[in-house]
gemmi code that builds the backbone of each chain (N, CA, C; Angstrom):
import gemmi

chains = {
    "A": [
        ("UNK", (150.869, 141.431, 33.426), (152.229, 141.962, 33.292), (152.778, 141.571, 31.941)),
        ("UNK", (152.979, 142.509, 31.065), (153.560, 142.214, 29.771), (155.006, 142.658, 29.820)),
        ("UNK", (155.737, 142.217, 28.875), (157.120, 142.644, 28.818), (157.979, 141.574, 28.229)),
        ("UNK", (159.204, 141.956, 27.999), (160.152, 141.023, 27.442), (160.363, 139.881, 28.423)),
        ("UNK", (160.211, 138.652, 27.981), (160.428, 137.526, 28.898), (161.778, 137.588, 29.592)),
        ("UNK", (162.796, 138.121, 28.904), (164.120, 138.217, 29.524), (164.066, 139.127, 30.748)),
        ("UNK", (163.254, 140.180, 30.648), (163.135, 141.075, 31.801), (162.449, 140.360, 32.957)),
        ("UNK", (161.456, 139.561, 32.601), (160.738, 138.851, 33.637), (161.671, 137.849, 34.311)),
        ("UNK", (162.430, 137.133, 33.531), (163.340, 136.145, 34.095), (164.387, 136.836, 34.956)),
        ("UNK", (164.895, 137.962, 34.465), (165.918, 138.679, 35.231), (165.360, 139.148, 36.560)),
        ("UNK", (164.094, 139.530, 36.562), (163.506, 140.039, 37.798), (163.351, 138.937, 38.823)),
        ("UNK", (163.492, 137.686, 38.406), (163.330, 136.611, 39.340), (164.584, 136.357, 40.175)),
        ("UNK", (165.622, 137.153, 39.951), (166.834, 136.949, 40.725), (166.612, 137.297, 42.184)),
        ("UNK", (165.599, 138.102, 42.464), (165.337, 138.474, 43.848), (164.143, 137.725, 44.410)),
        ("UNK", (163.812, 136.616, 43.825), (162.651, 135.869, 44.305), (163.077, 134.548, 44.911)),
        ("UNK", (164.093, 134.586, 45.744), (164.541, 133.368, 46.398), (163.452, 132.880, 47.343)),
        ("UNK", (163.385, 131.568, 47.563), (162.343, 131.003, 48.422), (162.407, 131.607, 49.826)),
        ("UNK", (161.207, 131.830, 50.378), (161.117, 132.383, 51.724), (160.754, 131.246, 52.670)),
        ("UNK", (161.700, 130.914, 53.566), (161.522, 129.684, 54.323), (162.480, 129.616, 55.498)),
        ("UNK", (161.992, 129.106, 56.656), (162.883, 128.878, 57.791), (162.321, 127.756, 58.641)),
        ("UNK", (163.224, 127.046, 59.321), (162.834, 125.956, 60.214), (163.562, 126.124, 61.535)),
        ("UNK", (162.851, 125.926, 62.635), (163.490, 125.871, 63.945), (162.951, 124.658, 64.686)),
        ("UNK", (163.840, 124.032, 65.474), (163.441, 122.869, 66.252), (163.730, 123.134, 67.719)),
        ("UNK", (162.739, 122.919, 68.554), (162.877, 123.118, 69.989), (162.250, 121.919, 70.671)),
        ("UNK", (163.120, 121.032, 71.177), (162.658, 119.769, 71.773), (161.808, 119.000, 70.764)),
        ("UNK", (160.532, 118.837, 71.075), (159.680, 118.051, 70.193), (158.811, 118.908, 69.287)),
        ("UNK", (159.164, 120.190, 69.182), (158.388, 121.101, 68.340), (159.242, 121.588, 67.169)),
        ("UNK", (158.748, 121.363, 65.969), (159.398, 121.856, 64.764), (158.512, 122.962, 64.202)),
        ("UNK", (159.085, 124.150, 64.047), (158.327, 125.299, 63.552), (158.825, 125.658, 62.166)),
        ("UNK", (157.906, 125.733, 61.234), (158.253, 126.077, 59.851), (157.557, 127.386, 59.484)),
        ("UNK", (158.306, 128.259, 58.858), (157.734, 129.523, 58.407), (158.020, 129.705, 56.916)),
        ("UNK", (157.080, 130.322, 56.241), (157.291, 130.633, 54.830), (156.613, 129.651, 53.902)),
        ("UNK", (157.327, 129.224, 52.887), (156.765, 128.403, 51.826), (157.351, 126.993, 51.840)),
        ("UNK", (156.482, 126.013, 51.765), (156.929, 124.619, 51.695), (156.556, 124.081, 50.308)),
        ("UNK", (157.566, 123.881, 49.498), (157.343, 123.324, 48.171), (158.429, 122.301, 47.888)),
        ("UNK", (158.579, 121.914, 46.629), (159.559, 120.878, 46.300), (160.980, 121.310, 46.648)),
        ("UNK", (161.191, 122.636, 46.718), (162.538, 123.114, 47.039), (162.838, 123.038, 48.530)),
        ("UNK", (161.876, 123.387, 49.343), (162.108, 123.457, 50.792), (161.633, 122.214, 51.535)),
        ("UNK", (160.762, 121.437, 50.927), (160.221, 120.264, 51.631), (161.298, 119.294, 52.111)),
        ("UNK", (162.365, 119.059, 51.343), (163.404, 118.150, 51.856), (163.993, 118.588, 53.191)),
        ("UNK", (164.130, 119.899, 53.393), (164.663, 120.373, 54.675), (163.676, 120.099, 55.805)),
        ("UNK", (162.407, 120.225, 55.517), (161.411, 119.903, 56.545), (161.509, 118.418, 56.878)),
        ("UNK", (161.668, 117.612, 55.848), (161.825, 116.180, 56.067), (163.041, 115.867, 56.916)),
        ("UNK", (164.136, 116.559, 56.668), (165.354, 116.339, 57.456), (165.137, 116.731, 58.913)),
        ("UNK", (164.402, 117.806, 59.145), (164.141, 118.251, 60.518), (163.263, 117.252, 61.263)),
        ("UNK", (162.541, 116.452, 60.515), (161.649, 115.466, 61.141), (162.223, 114.050, 61.078)),
        ("UNK", (163.500, 113.956, 60.709), (164.139, 112.634, 60.609), (165.460, 112.645, 61.360)),
        ("UNK", (165.556, 111.934, 62.456), (164.458, 111.210, 63.090), (163.466, 112.167, 63.750)),
        ("UNK", (162.363, 111.664, 64.161), (161.386, 112.502, 64.853), (162.037, 113.101, 66.104)),
        ("UNK", (161.899, 114.405, 66.300), (162.596, 115.046, 67.418), (161.978, 114.720, 68.765)),
        ("UNK", (162.800, 114.865, 69.805), (162.318, 114.707, 71.174), (161.725, 113.340, 71.429)),
        ("UNK", (160.787, 113.325, 72.363), (160.096, 112.078, 72.686), (158.629, 112.408, 72.903)),
        ("UNK", (157.823, 111.391, 72.859), (156.400, 111.624, 73.044), (155.802, 112.316, 71.833)),
        ("UNK", (154.864, 113.210, 72.100), (154.153, 113.891, 71.026), (155.078, 114.819, 70.233)),
        ("UNK", (154.988, 114.729, 68.922), (155.751, 115.613, 68.035), (154.793, 116.668, 67.500)),
        ("UNK", (155.195, 117.924, 67.577), (154.337, 119.002, 67.091), (155.034, 119.720, 65.936)),
        ("UNK", (154.322, 119.838, 64.856), (154.800, 120.579, 63.699), (153.986, 121.858, 63.617)),
        ("UNK", (154.614, 122.952, 63.992), (153.933, 124.243, 64.045), (153.960, 124.875, 62.660)),
        ("UNK", (152.784, 125.017, 62.070), (152.696, 125.558, 60.707), (151.880, 126.847, 60.662)),
        ("UNK", (151.867, 127.565, 61.773), (151.063, 128.789, 61.839), (151.527, 129.843, 60.834)),
        ("UNK", (152.815, 129.857, 60.561), (153.367, 130.903, 59.691), (153.717, 130.387, 58.298)),
        ("UNK", (153.082, 129.324, 57.897), (153.320, 128.794, 56.555), (152.383, 129.513, 55.591)),
        ("UNK", (152.978, 130.227, 54.659), (152.186, 131.025, 53.712), (151.749, 130.220, 52.502)),
        ("UNK", (152.523, 129.172, 52.202), (152.206, 128.361, 51.050), (152.699, 126.943, 51.288)),
        ("UNK", (151.925, 125.969, 50.842), (152.349, 124.578, 50.908), (151.687, 123.822, 49.778)),
        ("UNK", (152.437, 122.918, 49.152), (151.844, 122.107, 48.112), (152.069, 120.634, 48.425)),
        ("UNK", (151.861, 119.763, 47.459), (151.891, 118.331, 47.745), (153.276, 117.851, 48.172)),
        ("UNK", (154.317, 118.583, 47.814), (155.653, 118.205, 48.281), (155.723, 118.299, 49.798)),
        ("UNK", (155.145, 119.355, 50.343), (155.099, 119.508, 51.787), (154.172, 118.492, 52.424)),
        ("UNK", (153.083, 118.244, 51.759), (152.127, 117.271, 52.272), (152.758, 115.890, 52.366)),
        ("UNK", (153.582, 115.574, 51.390), (154.249, 114.276, 51.367), (155.131, 114.108, 52.607)),
        ("UNK", (155.845, 115.146, 52.969), (156.714, 115.106, 54.143), (155.882, 114.946, 55.414)),
        ("UNK", (154.780, 115.645, 55.468), (153.910, 115.556, 56.636), (153.355, 114.144, 56.793)),
        ("UNK", (152.870, 113.577, 55.715), (152.303, 112.227, 55.773), (153.370, 111.226, 56.195)),
        ("UNK", (154.559, 111.368, 55.631), (155.653, 110.464, 55.987), (155.963, 110.538, 57.476)),
        ("UNK", (156.056, 111.753, 57.998), (156.343, 111.909, 59.430), (155.209, 111.341, 60.272)),
        ("UNK", (154.001, 111.581, 59.832), (152.835, 111.058, 60.546), (152.892, 109.529, 60.620)),
        ("UNK", (153.210, 108.895, 59.522), (153.254, 107.433, 59.486), (154.389, 106.898, 60.343)),
        ("UNK", (155.514, 107.573, 60.318), (156.637, 107.130, 61.152), (156.319, 107.303, 62.628)),
        ("UNK", (155.634, 108.373, 62.952), (155.247, 108.582, 64.354), (154.305, 107.471, 64.801)),
        ("UNK", (153.353, 107.161, 63.957), (152.417, 106.094, 64.306), (153.144, 104.774, 64.501)),
        ("UNK", (154.115, 104.515, 63.645), (154.882, 103.267, 63.758), (155.650, 103.223, 65.079)),
        ("UNK", (156.038, 104.413, 65.572), (156.757, 104.498, 66.846), (155.818, 104.706, 68.028)),
        ("UNK", (154.541, 104.589, 67.752), (153.518, 104.789, 68.789), (153.642, 106.178, 69.416)),
        ("UNK", (153.915, 107.148, 68.569), (153.966, 108.534, 69.009), (152.870, 109.292, 68.272)),
        ("UNK", (152.477, 110.410, 68.853), (151.441, 111.223, 68.249), (152.098, 112.373, 67.472)),
        ("UNK", (151.678, 112.552, 66.245), (152.210, 113.625, 65.404), (151.104, 114.633, 65.203)),
        ("UNK", (151.337, 115.850, 65.657), (150.298, 116.876, 65.634), (150.730, 118.042, 64.751)),
        ("UNK", (149.843, 118.467, 63.886), (150.067, 119.683, 63.106), (149.435, 120.815, 63.898)),
        ("UNK", (150.298, 121.639, 64.473), (149.824, 122.680, 65.378), (149.569, 123.987, 64.627)),
        ("UNK", (148.452, 124.584, 64.933), (148.073, 125.890, 64.384), (148.257, 125.965, 62.860)),
        ("UNK", (147.684, 125.035, 62.130), (147.860, 125.066, 60.675), (147.329, 126.373, 60.097)),
        ("UNK", (148.123, 126.986, 59.248), (147.688, 128.217, 58.598), (146.538, 127.912, 57.644)),
        ("UNK", (145.956, 128.975, 57.111), (144.846, 128.797, 56.174), (145.297, 127.966, 54.970)),
        ("UNK", (146.506, 128.227, 54.488), (147.024, 127.487, 53.329), (147.168, 126.007, 53.657)),
        ("UNK", (147.623, 125.717, 54.861), (147.814, 124.316, 55.258), (146.464, 123.624, 55.401)),
        ("UNK", (145.552, 124.302, 56.055), (144.224, 123.708, 56.256), (143.547, 123.434, 54.919)),
        ("UNK", (143.715, 124.372, 54.007), (143.060, 124.233, 52.703), (143.603, 123.025, 51.949)),
        ("UNK", (144.923, 122.872, 51.963), (145.521, 121.756, 51.240), (145.117, 120.425, 51.860)),
        ("UNK", (145.110, 120.363, 53.173), (144.723, 119.115, 53.849), (143.272, 118.775, 53.527)),
        ("UNK", (142.435, 119.790, 53.470), (141.019, 119.560, 53.167), (140.854, 119.098, 51.722)),
        ("UNK", (141.532, 119.779, 50.791), (141.448, 119.404, 49.379), (141.906, 117.970, 49.176)),
        ("UNK", (142.916, 117.586, 49.920), (143.506, 116.263, 49.765), (142.740, 115.182, 50.520)),
        ("UNK", (141.681, 115.576, 51.215), (140.870, 114.597, 51.925), (141.569, 113.968, 53.115)),
        ("UNK", (142.458, 114.708, 53.734), (143.242, 114.153, 54.836), (142.850, 114.705, 56.202)),
        ("UNK", (141.775, 115.458, 56.251), (141.389, 116.073, 57.519), (141.161, 115.040, 58.618)),
        ("UNK", (140.659, 113.865, 58.249), (140.383, 112.838, 59.250), (141.572, 111.925, 59.483)),
        ("UNK", (142.610, 112.067, 58.687), (143.774, 111.188, 58.816), (144.872, 111.814, 59.662)),
        ("UNK", (144.947, 113.136, 59.653), (146.009, 113.838, 60.365), (145.461, 114.460, 61.646)),
        ("UNK", (146.345, 114.692, 62.582), (145.975, 115.313, 63.850), (146.245, 116.814, 63.766)),
        ("UNK", (145.184, 117.591, 63.749), (145.309, 119.038, 63.651), (144.934, 119.670, 64.986)),
        ("UNK", (145.756, 120.592, 65.436), (145.486, 121.298, 66.690), (145.478, 122.794, 66.415)),
        ("UNK", (144.373, 123.430, 66.688), (144.260, 124.859, 66.395), (144.483, 125.723, 67.632)),
        ("UNK", (144.832, 125.097, 68.760), (145.052, 125.897, 69.970), (146.443, 126.532, 69.956)),
    ],
    "B": [
        ("UNK", (162.698, 124.552, 24.789), (161.425, 124.695, 24.066), (161.560, 125.839, 23.096)),
        ("UNK", (161.064, 125.673, 21.885), (161.225, 126.703, 20.867), (160.231, 127.818, 21.033)),
        ("UNK", (159.660, 128.222, 19.934), (158.692, 129.302, 19.987), (157.541, 128.903, 20.890)),
        ("UNK", (157.436, 129.572, 21.991), (156.473, 129.161, 22.994), (155.121, 129.731, 22.649)),
        ("UNK", (154.462, 129.078, 21.716), (153.215, 129.636, 21.201), (151.996, 129.149, 21.938)),
        ("UNK", (152.096, 129.127, 23.247), (150.970, 128.629, 24.029), (149.680, 129.317, 23.638)),
        ("UNK", (149.743, 130.603, 23.542), (148.512, 131.343, 23.326), (148.110, 131.391, 21.863)),
        ("UNK", (148.730, 130.510, 21.042), (148.344, 130.465, 19.646), (147.041, 129.709, 19.464)),
        ("UNK", (146.601, 129.038, 20.526), (145.330, 128.327, 20.433), (144.221, 129.366, 20.422)),
        ("UNK", (143.555, 129.466, 19.335), (142.561, 130.509, 19.216), (141.243, 130.102, 19.846)),
        ("UNK", (140.462, 131.079, 20.104), (139.110, 130.790, 20.559), (138.972, 130.613, 22.042)),
        ("UNK", (140.085, 130.535, 22.770), (139.940, 130.356, 24.211), (140.634, 131.484, 24.971)),
        ("UNK", (141.920, 131.598, 24.785), (142.648, 132.658, 25.475), (142.382, 133.980, 24.764)),
        ("UNK", (141.813, 134.917, 25.479), (141.453, 136.182, 24.873), (142.567, 137.207, 24.995)),
        ("UNK", (143.289, 137.160, 26.093), (144.346, 138.149, 26.294), (145.450, 137.558, 27.144)),
        ("UNK", (146.624, 137.509, 26.564), (147.776, 137.006, 27.287), (148.262, 138.060, 28.264)),
        ("UNK", (148.435, 137.670, 29.503), (148.921, 138.618, 30.499), (150.412, 138.506, 30.727)),
        ("UNK", (150.905, 137.276, 30.760), (152.337, 137.100, 30.943), (152.742, 135.717, 30.482)),
        ("UNK", (153.932, 135.599, 29.971), (154.500, 134.297, 29.712), (156.000, 134.380, 29.921)),
        ("UNK", (156.550, 133.321, 30.450), (157.970, 133.331, 30.770), (158.498, 131.906, 30.832)),
        ("UNK", (159.790, 131.805, 30.719), (160.479, 130.519, 30.774), (161.632, 130.624, 31.757)),
        ("UNK", (161.757, 129.620, 32.610), (162.842, 129.598, 33.591), (163.492, 128.222, 33.591)),
        ("UNK", (164.644, 128.153, 34.216), (165.317, 126.863, 34.350), (164.443, 125.915, 35.162)),
        ("UNK", (164.494, 124.665, 34.803), (163.702, 123.653, 35.506), (164.403, 123.274, 36.804)),
        ("UNK", (164.345, 124.169, 37.772), (164.952, 123.951, 39.085), (163.898, 124.252, 40.141)),
        ("UNK", (163.928, 123.486, 41.211), (162.932, 123.732, 42.262), (163.110, 125.099, 42.906)),
        ("UNK", (164.317, 125.646, 42.811), (164.538, 126.978, 43.391), (163.766, 128.058, 42.640)),
        ("UNK", (163.275, 127.734, 41.466), (162.520, 128.700, 40.681), (161.030, 128.712, 41.031)),
        ("UNK", (160.590, 127.735, 41.802), (159.155, 127.602, 42.053), (158.566, 128.826, 42.759)),
        ("UNK", (159.284, 129.344, 43.737), (158.768, 130.506, 44.462), (158.583, 131.692, 43.520)),
        ("UNK", (159.566, 131.910, 42.667), (159.470, 132.996, 41.718), (158.349, 132.810, 40.720)),
        ("UNK", (158.173, 131.582, 40.271), (157.070, 131.282, 39.355), (155.745, 131.653, 40.002)),
        ("UNK", (155.573, 131.224, 41.227), (154.310, 131.519, 41.912), (154.120, 133.017, 42.085)),
        ("UNK", (155.219, 133.690, 42.387), (155.121, 135.123, 42.638), (154.708, 135.882, 41.384)),
        ("UNK", (155.276, 135.505, 40.262), (154.910, 136.181, 39.013), (153.446, 135.938, 38.703)),
        ("UNK", (152.998, 134.714, 38.856), (151.611, 134.382, 38.532), (150.652, 135.105, 39.476)),
        ("UNK", (150.942, 135.099, 40.768), (150.028, 135.756, 41.705), (150.064, 137.281, 41.532)),
        ("UNK", (151.221, 137.827, 41.233), (151.302, 139.270, 40.981), (150.467, 139.633, 39.760)),
        ("UNK", (150.561, 138.815, 38.723), (149.800, 139.065, 37.501), (148.310, 139.076, 37.791)),
        ("UNK", (147.852, 138.086, 38.495), (146.422, 138.003, 38.786), (146.000, 139.095, 39.761)),
        ("UNK", (146.864, 139.407, 40.711), (146.539, 140.453, 41.669), (146.363, 141.806, 41.010)),
        ("UNK", (147.269, 142.109, 40.080), (147.162, 143.395, 39.369), (145.902, 143.462, 38.525)),
        ("UNK", (145.409, 142.292, 38.135), (144.188, 142.253, 37.323), (142.931, 142.291, 38.171)),
        ("UNK", (143.101, 142.353, 39.485), (141.958, 142.439, 40.380), (141.223, 141.130, 40.578)),
        ("UNK", (141.902, 140.022, 40.357), (141.265, 138.715, 40.515), (141.013, 138.425, 41.992)),
        ("UNK", (139.923, 137.764, 42.280), (139.560, 137.406, 43.652), (140.680, 136.601, 44.308)),
        ("UNK", (140.934, 136.860, 45.578), (142.061, 136.234, 46.269), (141.908, 134.715, 46.342)),
        ("UNK", (140.691, 134.236, 46.458), (140.497, 132.787, 46.513), (140.873, 132.129, 45.178)),
        ("UNK", (140.568, 132.809, 44.095), (140.947, 132.309, 42.771), (142.466, 132.332, 42.637)),
        ("UNK", (143.077, 133.412, 43.096), (144.538, 133.506, 43.032), (145.178, 132.367, 43.823)),
        ("UNK", (144.668, 132.108, 45.002), (145.233, 131.036, 45.833), (145.128, 129.682, 45.127)),
        ("UNK", (143.999, 129.432, 44.497), (143.822, 128.160, 43.787), (144.786, 128.045, 42.610)),
        ("UNK", (144.898, 129.116, 41.850), (145.807, 129.088, 40.694), (147.247, 128.956, 41.160)),
        ("UNK", (147.597, 129.637, 42.234), (148.966, 129.555, 42.757), (149.337, 128.114, 43.084)),
        ("UNK", (148.446, 127.435, 43.762), (148.737, 126.054, 44.142), (148.798, 125.151, 42.912)),
        ("UNK", (147.876, 125.331, 41.998), (147.854, 124.490, 40.802), (149.099, 124.719, 39.939)),
        ("UNK", (149.502, 125.965, 39.797), (150.709, 126.268, 39.019), (151.928, 125.620, 39.664)),
        ("UNK", (152.005, 125.709, 40.964), (153.136, 125.113, 41.677), (153.184, 123.607, 41.458)),
        ("UNK", (152.038, 122.972, 41.533), (151.984, 121.524, 41.316), (152.397, 121.177, 39.885)),
        ("UNK", (151.872, 121.922, 38.923), (152.172, 121.620, 37.522), (153.648, 121.859, 37.206)),
        ("UNK", (154.189, 122.956, 37.689), (155.595, 123.253, 37.432), (156.497, 122.217, 38.114)),
        ("UNK", (156.121, 121.824, 39.310), (156.895, 120.805, 40.023), (156.898, 119.499, 39.246)),
        ("UNK", (155.759, 119.178, 38.659), (155.654, 117.967, 37.870), (156.644, 117.984, 36.709)),
        ("UNK", (156.731, 119.121, 36.037), (157.676, 119.247, 34.922), (159.108, 119.099, 35.427)),
        ("UNK", (159.417, 119.768, 36.508), (160.791, 119.759, 37.030), (161.208, 118.369, 37.487)),
        ("UNK", (160.317, 117.693, 38.163), (160.701, 116.425, 38.789), (160.469, 115.201, 37.912)),
        ("UNK", (159.613, 115.307, 36.898), (159.241, 114.110, 36.148), (159.496, 114.204, 34.646)),
        ("UNK", (160.159, 115.231, 34.195), (160.559, 115.302, 32.794), (162.037, 115.657, 32.744)),
        ("UNK", (162.618, 115.515, 31.560), (164.019, 115.912, 31.410), (164.131, 117.276, 30.744)),
        ("UNK", (163.031, 118.013, 30.771), (163.073, 119.343, 30.171), (163.994, 120.256, 30.970)),
        ("UNK", (164.867, 121.000, 30.298), (165.757, 121.912, 31.020), (165.048, 123.190, 31.467)),
        ("UNK", (163.852, 123.400, 30.951), (163.134, 124.621, 31.296), (161.663, 124.327, 31.584)),
        ("UNK", (161.068, 125.283, 32.242), (159.622, 125.271, 32.484), (159.077, 126.563, 31.901)),
        ("UNK", (158.027, 126.453, 31.120), (157.426, 127.632, 30.523), (156.011, 127.809, 31.038)),
        ("UNK", (155.703, 129.015, 31.395), (154.398, 129.342, 31.969), (153.776, 130.472, 31.166)),
        ("UNK", (152.486, 130.372, 30.942), (151.753, 131.475, 30.328), (150.447, 131.641, 31.078)),
        ("UNK", (150.063, 132.878, 31.290), (148.824, 133.178, 32.009), (148.021, 134.151, 31.169)),
        ("UNK", (146.755, 133.859, 30.994), (145.933, 134.758, 30.196), (144.479, 134.686, 30.605)),
        ("UNK", (143.782, 135.708, 30.188), (142.362, 135.776, 30.498), (141.582, 135.028, 29.430)),
        ("UNK", (140.585, 134.299, 29.845), (139.717, 133.610, 28.900), (138.277, 133.953, 29.262)),
        ("UNK", (137.366, 133.471, 28.486), (135.969, 133.802, 28.730), (135.537, 133.280, 30.101)),
        ("UNK", (135.172, 134.181, 30.961), (134.686, 133.786, 32.268), (135.737, 133.513, 33.315)),
        ("UNK", (137.001, 133.633, 32.974), (138.018, 133.340, 33.974), (139.428, 133.500, 33.466)),
        ("UNK", (140.292, 132.667, 34.010), (141.713, 132.751, 33.693), (142.253, 131.378, 33.344)),
        ("UNK", (143.199, 131.370, 32.441), (143.830, 130.118, 32.039), (145.333, 130.231, 32.224)),
        ("UNK", (145.949, 129.146, 32.549), (147.405, 129.137, 32.552), (147.889, 127.857, 31.893)),
        ("UNK", (148.996, 127.979, 31.219), (149.624, 126.856, 30.536), (150.983, 126.591, 31.154)),
        ("UNK", (151.313, 125.340, 31.287), (152.632, 124.930, 31.751), (153.251, 124.062, 30.673)),
        ("UNK", (154.402, 124.459, 30.187), (155.063, 123.767, 29.089), (155.975, 122.664, 29.563)),
        ("UNK", (156.281, 121.744, 28.637), (157.050, 120.515, 28.892), (156.178, 119.566, 29.681)),
        ("UNK", (155.005, 119.322, 29.150), (154.004, 118.556, 29.894), (153.909, 117.116, 29.434)),
        ("UNK", (154.994, 116.570, 28.829), (154.902, 115.197, 28.329), (154.487, 114.219, 29.422)),
        ("UNK", (154.999, 114.472, 30.630), (154.721, 113.532, 31.700), (153.296, 113.630, 32.196)),
        ("UNK", (152.587, 114.634, 31.743), (151.238, 114.837, 32.247), (150.200, 114.276, 31.292)),
        ("UNK", (150.669, 113.559, 30.263), (149.747, 113.073, 29.255), (148.643, 112.212, 29.823)),
        ("UNK", (149.012, 111.374, 30.784), (148.050, 110.407, 31.285), (147.183, 111.027, 32.366)),
        ("UNK", (146.336, 111.962, 31.988), (145.460, 112.584, 32.962), (144.451, 111.601, 33.512)),
        ("UNK", (144.232, 110.495, 32.788), (143.276, 109.514, 33.280), (143.734, 108.914, 34.598)),
        ("UNK", (145.044, 108.958, 34.833), (145.555, 108.405, 36.089), (145.082, 109.214, 37.275)),
        ("UNK", (144.692, 110.467, 37.029), (144.230, 111.311, 38.135), (142.740, 111.542, 38.054)),
        ("UNK", (142.040, 110.706, 37.277), (140.613, 110.924, 37.096), (139.801, 110.343, 38.230)),
        ("UNK", (140.385, 109.470, 39.021), (139.662, 108.842, 40.109), (139.727, 109.664, 41.378)),
        ("UNK", (139.430, 109.054, 42.494), (139.451, 109.773, 43.768), (140.872, 110.084, 44.221)),
        ("UNK", (140.988, 111.027, 45.099), (142.277, 111.402, 45.676), (142.863, 110.193, 46.385)),
        ("UNK", (144.170, 109.998, 46.273), (144.791, 108.886, 47.005), (144.459, 108.956, 48.481)),
        ("UNK", (144.322, 107.784, 49.115), (143.935, 107.789, 50.510), (145.095, 108.205, 51.404)),
        ("UNK", (144.814, 108.291, 52.684), (145.793, 108.820, 53.617), (147.072, 108.020, 53.697)),
        ("UNK", (147.046, 106.743, 53.304), (148.237, 105.926, 53.420), (149.243, 106.204, 52.314)),
        ("UNK", (148.774, 106.792, 51.236), (149.653, 107.000, 50.089), (150.401, 108.322, 50.235)),
        ("UNK", (151.708, 108.222, 50.140), (152.524, 109.399, 50.377), (152.636, 110.272, 49.147)),
        ("UNK", (152.778, 109.678, 47.980), (153.055, 110.466, 46.789), (151.920, 110.374, 45.791)),
        ("UNK", (152.038, 111.126, 44.718), (151.095, 111.044, 43.612), (149.866, 111.918, 43.735)),
        ("UNK", (149.934, 112.949, 44.537), (148.746, 113.784, 44.754), (148.708, 115.036, 43.883)),
        ("UNK", (149.812, 115.365, 43.257), (149.892, 116.641, 42.552), (148.802, 116.850, 41.520)),
        ("UNK", (148.632, 115.891, 40.622), (147.632, 116.052, 39.569), (146.215, 116.020, 40.132)),
        ("UNK", (146.012, 115.240, 41.172), (144.692, 115.220, 41.800), (144.365, 116.594, 42.369)),
        ("UNK", (145.363, 117.224, 42.950), (145.151, 118.548, 43.518), (144.817, 119.543, 42.419)),
        ("UNK", (145.536, 119.462, 41.294), (145.250, 120.364, 40.176), (143.800, 120.175, 39.719)),
        ("UNK", (143.387, 118.956, 39.568), (142.016, 118.690, 39.124), (140.986, 119.194, 40.140)),
        ("UNK", (141.327, 119.086, 41.413), (140.386, 119.522, 42.443), (140.237, 121.042, 42.458)),
        ("UNK", (141.296, 121.741, 42.053), (141.293, 123.195, 42.138), (140.776, 123.865, 40.874)),
        ("UNK", (141.047, 123.264, 39.727), (140.745, 123.911, 38.468), (139.423, 123.422, 37.889)),
        ("UNK", (138.817, 124.274, 37.087), (137.551, 123.913, 36.461), (137.754, 123.083, 35.196)),
        ("UNK", (138.887, 123.288, 34.544), (139.220, 122.482, 33.376), (140.707, 122.192, 33.371)),
        ("UNK", (141.061, 120.988, 33.040), (142.467, 120.581, 32.943), (142.616, 119.738, 31.687)),
        ("UNK", (143.476, 120.168, 30.790), (143.675, 119.442, 29.541), (145.146, 119.448, 29.171)),
        ("UNK", (145.546, 118.440, 28.435), (146.854, 118.449, 27.794), (146.600, 118.730, 26.326)),
        ("UNK", (147.202, 119.794, 25.820), (146.936, 120.180, 24.440), (148.242, 120.351, 23.695)),
        ("UNK", (148.169, 120.217, 22.397), (149.314, 120.437, 21.536), (149.213, 121.829, 20.951)),
        ("UNK", (150.288, 122.581, 21.083), (150.372, 123.896, 20.472), (151.617, 123.887, 19.604)),
        ("UNK", (151.436, 123.734, 18.307), (152.577, 123.573, 17.421), (153.301, 122.294, 17.766)),
        ("UNK", (154.592, 122.410, 18.012), (155.379, 121.246, 18.400), (155.411, 121.039, 19.910)),
        ("UNK", (154.741, 121.904, 20.628), (154.800, 121.851, 22.086), (153.573, 121.169, 22.656)),
        ("UNK", (153.764, 120.511, 23.753), (152.640, 119.918, 24.485), (152.570, 120.616, 25.833)),
        ("UNK", (151.410, 121.133, 26.158), (151.293, 121.897, 27.403), (150.102, 121.416, 28.210)),
        ("UNK", (150.187, 121.686, 29.499), (149.055, 121.449, 30.393), (148.297, 122.766, 30.491)),
        ("UNK", (147.051, 122.748, 30.107), (146.253, 123.965, 30.184), (145.210, 123.796, 31.283)),
        ("UNK", (145.173, 124.773, 32.163), (144.199, 124.763, 33.260), (143.368, 126.041, 33.192)),
        ("UNK", (142.103, 125.896, 33.460), (141.208, 127.041, 33.436), (140.494, 127.143, 34.778)),
        ("UNK", (140.475, 128.344, 35.316), (139.754, 128.618, 36.553), (138.750, 129.709, 36.263)),
        ("UNK", (137.486, 129.386, 36.416), (136.462, 130.378, 36.165), (136.313, 131.272, 37.400)),
        ("UNK", (135.990, 132.503, 37.153), (135.810, 133.464, 38.233), (134.627, 133.043, 39.079)),
        ("UNK", (134.796, 133.107, 40.405), (133.713, 132.709, 41.313), (132.688, 133.808, 41.438)),
    ],
}
model = gemmi.Model(1)
for chain_id, residues in chains.items():
    chain = gemmi.Chain(chain_id)
    for i, (resn, *xyz) in enumerate(residues, 1):
        res = gemmi.Residue()
        res.name, res.seqid = resn, gemmi.SeqId(i, " ")
        for name, pos in zip(("N", "CA", "C"), xyz):
            atom = gemmi.Atom()
            atom.name, atom.element = name, gemmi.Element(name[0])
            atom.pos, atom.b_iso = gemmi.Position(*pos), 0.0
            res.add_atom(atom)
        chain.add_residue(res)
    model.add_chain(chain)
structure = gemmi.Structure()
structure.add_model(model)
structure.setup_entities()
């Protein structure tokens, strides 16, 4: 894509982050993109850990995630462990699975594909 | 950043596809990724390569936004021999690539994974000087 950089920048006015979070008892569902902009909201939804017992973070509809999102996940995982609760990443999307694998965390996190 | 002459480095970047500068705000990250992936998609690049570049660009841009005082982030994407290269401007904080030369941080470490991820995804990662600018240049060869 060539063009005046000003045109490119102007075209970014309609590129707001695509992201949503819902919490239902002990299940937090995130859809869209998790990056440095949206990761803090995911962290807030997981602080304190919702419900009781096992916490499930449903990431089936996550289209993109980077280390900012991973940081929030690891933090929640560690807090759950400290509370003797199980933190499960439910139905991780391809993007989520790929990042966890690249980061060498497949054996550290609890992934559920059911 | 002044004249953003990222692609002035001769001998590597063969054709510039896009370059742009945006405010150094996390709200710009989605748009940055979209421009880069659209550029590569229109060029017919393999989806796996696009996914890798998308993640690496996001990590690099985030690094500039969160760890430098630069008011802007500049990105350039171009074709090089055998693949694609992208540059991220305002890369002063990325000078110490040796810090990410070792293994990925273990599961107990919460932060500091961004540069490791970039290295894991890209075939080449360098900090180079282009005029008065210092940029992070990443190269991904076509699979």
